[in-house]
C-alpha positions in Angstrom: 0.0 0.0 0.0 1.5 3.3 -1.0 0.5 6.6 0.7 1.6 9.9 -0.7 3.4 12.2 1.8 1.0 15.0 1.0 -2.0 12.9 2.0 -3.9 14.8 4.7 -4.7 13.0 8.0 -8.4 13.4 7.2 -8.0 11.6 3.9 -6.0 9.0 5.6 -8.5 8.2 8.3 -11.4 8.3 5.9 -9.8 5.5 3.8 -11.6 2.1 4.3 -8.4 0.5 3.1 -6.4 2.1 5.9 -9.1 1.2 8.4 -9.0 -2.4 7.4 -5.3 -3.1 6.5 -3.4 -0.6 8.7 -5.7 -0.2 11.8 -3.0 1.2 14.0 -2.4 4.0 11.5 -6.1 4.7 11.3 -6.3 4.9 15.1 -3.2 7.1 15.3 -4.4 9.5 12.7 -7.8 9.7 14.2 -6.3 10.9 17.5 -4.2 13.7 15.9 -5.3 17.2 16.8 -8.7 18.5 15.9 -10.8 18.0 12.7 -9.5 21.4 11.4 -5.9 20.3 12.0 -6.5 16.8 10.4 -7.9 18.6 7.3 -4.6 20.4 6.6 -1.9 18.3 8.3 -0.2 15.7 6.1 1.2 12.4 7.1 4.6 13.4 5.6 4.6 16.6 7.7 3.8 14.7 10.8 6.7 12.4 10.3 9.3 15.0 9.1 8.4 17.1 12.1 10.2 14.3 14.1 8.3 14.8 17.3 8.7 11.6 19.5 4.9 11.5 20.2 3.8 12.1 16.6 0.5 10.2 16.2 1.3 8.8 12.8 5.0 8.0 13.3 4.4 5.5 16.1 2.0 3.2 14.0 4.1 3.6 10.9 7.1 2.2 12.8 5.0 -0.6 14.2 3.8 -1.5 10.8 7.3 -1.6 9.3 6.7 1.2 6.9 9.4 2.6 4.6 9.7 6.2 3.4 10.8 7.2 -0.1 13.0 10.3 -0.1 14.2 12.1 -3.2 16.8 14.7 -3.9 18.9 16.0 -6.8 21.3 13.1 -6.1 18.5 10.5 -6.5 16.2 8.6 -4.3 16.5 6.4 -1.3 14.1 4.3 0.8 14.5 4.4 4.6 12.5 2.6 7.3 10.4 5.2 9.1 12.0 4.2 12.4 15.4 5.4 11.1 14.2 8.9 10.3 14.6 10.2 13.8 17.8 11.7 15.2 16.2 13.3 18.3 13.2 15.4 19.4 12.4 17.5 16.4 15.5 16.3 14.5 15.0 14.3 11.3 17.6 12.6 9.1 15.8 14.2 6.2 17.6 17.4 5.1 14.7 19.8 4.2 17.0 22.0 2.2 18.0 19.2 -0.1 15.5 16.4 0.2 11.7 15.7 0.1 9.7 12.9 1.5 7.4 11.7 -1.3 5.6 8.5 -0.1 5.3 5.7 2.4 5.2 2.0 1.5 3.1 0.1 4.0 3.6 -3.7 3.9 0.2 -5.4 3.8 -0.4 -9.0 4.6 -3.4 -10.8 3.0 -3.4 -13.4 5.7 -6.0 -13.1 8.4 -3.1 -13.8 10.9 -1.9 -10.2 11.1 -3.4 -7.3 13.1 -2.3 -3.9 14.4 -3.6 -1.4 16.9 -2.7 1.8 18.7 -3.7 3.2 22.0 -3.1 6.8 23.1 -3.3 7.8 26.7 -3.7 11.5 27.5 -5.4 13.8 30.0 -7.6 15.1 27.2 -8.6 13.7 23.8 -7.4 16.6 21.7 -5.0 19.5 21.8 -2.6 17.7 24.2 0.4 15.5 24.0 -0.1 12.0 25.1 1.2 10.6 28.3 1.9 7.4 26.5 1.1 6.0 23.0 1.7 2.4 22.0 1.3 0.8 18.6 1.5 -2.9 18.0 1.7 -5.1 15.0 1.4 -8.9 15.3 1.5 -11.8 13.0 0.4 -15.2 14.3 1.4 -18.6 13.1 -0.8 -20.7 10.7 -2.7 -22.3 13.6 -3.2 -18.9 15.3 -1.9 -20.0 18.7 1.6 -18.6 18.6 3.1 -15.2 17.7 5.2 -15.4 14.6 6.4 -11.8 14.7 5.6 -8.8 16.9 6.5 -5.1 16.7 5.8 -2.8 19.6 6.5 0.9 19.6 6.0 3.4 22.5 6.3 7.2 22.8 7.0 9.7 24.2 9.3 7.7 26.4 12.5 9.2 25.0 13.7 11.7 22.3 12.5 9.3 19.5 9.8 6.7 19.2 11.0 3.6 21.0 10.9 0.0 19.8 10.4 -2.5 22.6 12.7 -5.1 21.0 13.3 -7.1 24.1 9.5 -7.6 24.5 9.2 -8.4 20.8 11.9 -11.1 21.1 10.2 -12.5 24.2 6.9 -12.9 22.3 8.4 -14.1 19.0 7.3 -17.7 18.5 5.8 -17.8 22.0 2.3 -19.3 22.7 -0.4 -16.7 23.0 -0.9 -16.8 26.8 -1.4 -14.2 29.5 1.8 -15.5 31.2 3.9 -14.9 28.0 2.4 -11.4 27.5 3.1 -10.6 31.2 6.7 -11.9 30.8 7.2 -9.6 27.8 5.8 -6.6 29.7 8.4 -6.8 32.4 
């Protein structure tokens, strides 16, 4: 699934394809600002702004999305999680480069799912206390995790992948005990 960087957040969250195939991104976009902000804010701008709690960056990282960046020297594809250098600092040089699109890997198997939860004192116009996006792929029987990606923010200057928890869950049976073990 390809999403143009100039796609507004309102366009993003009104897409049935995004709602079905990239649920975490739909949930993150839906929580971004007010309706007026979503009508003008773009997914590319939200990512290039490089804020650690950006409501679309967190699910994009969990979904394993890649960004296409072009310049006079050519083009490059970079995983979204590698675009952050620090709070408000992107690896994209705005004087020489432009982010053009996002490539969202989509699985046709019913064994994948994603979700995002945003905790904040208020629904809008406030930074979250914590946002977490998760992408999971189950094995063919649906009783073990095959792959897991977990991203949390704002817990540091950039969105944070919980790689130790991901590794704990990888190939583990889907049990409350295994999920609790990964949460420690």
